[in-house]
Phi, psi and omega in degrees: 000128178303145174287332181222141172239126183247139178239117172254153185205157171281153181298124179087356179281000175089023185296316181293321183294307181301318179299313180300315177293331175293310186297325178294313184294317180281350179074034180238160182294139176254130183230127171215263180300337172309315177301317178300309179303309174300323175298313180302309180298312179297332180270003181071024180263153182289117189295321183296324180292318179293318177305310181298326177289336175266353181285143176292139178215166181286338187289164177276358183273010179304137181065024181298334180303344174297336187254001180275152178308331184285353184316301178309311182298316183291323181295309181301311177297319181299317180298317179295320182292317183295325177296321181297314178294326178298317182287326178290319172083184173063048179210158178242126178242123178265126175072200175065019178058027178306326185293320180283320180297323186256014185302333177270355181280139174288165172057051172234159171229116182252126189233139171242127181256123175228172179200167179288159184297313183304314180299313186296315184294318180294322176293321176288321180293350173284339187281143184305318185301337185246011176304135179081355176287144182286163178295320181294323182289323176295316181298318182294317182295313179302310182299317181295319176294316180297320183294319179291319175309299177311311183293317182299311176305311182294318184293323184263341182237355184055033179232169175252122184301136182077000178285118184309332183289356182260359186226164175278325179212142173245135185232134174268102185288342179283336184263327186250350180085156180300307185306322182287320173303316183295312180305316183294314181301314179300316183295320176294322183284345182277000000 
């Protein structure tokens, strides 16, 4: 079994939901924003500010921390924390470019979850925090987040976000569903 599973995902494709289910089934630790908070603390950055910046919101400023000057310090510290988790093992890491940071590590499984725009929009609009948001605004939010993730990934890892060659497997959650994604990832991780 791989020591570490990483899940990268398009915004709204269900990567966090899938990741939590995989971690639970495999009996391993699930990590996402916890890494950011640990990183912020280690980097001497105000944890509350970073947490607020990483929280999903209806505004187009989501993930604005990608453009802030503390990025270099935060990414370096985050990478160190992810490597510590990678060495310890028995965890699943969602996002944070963990697939690139841990690409040289043995016993890893790197997954990318993607889905159609319609599926992602519908999935996100079911969430309480997005009740009442228009279809156009949700499409804009999804596109904005994905563009910023791509830019951040390219800037810090010199890889292309979502490019299949950077992952062991890519799954379309809109075609096969969350449960089947969980089954496939768990089967590969055993």
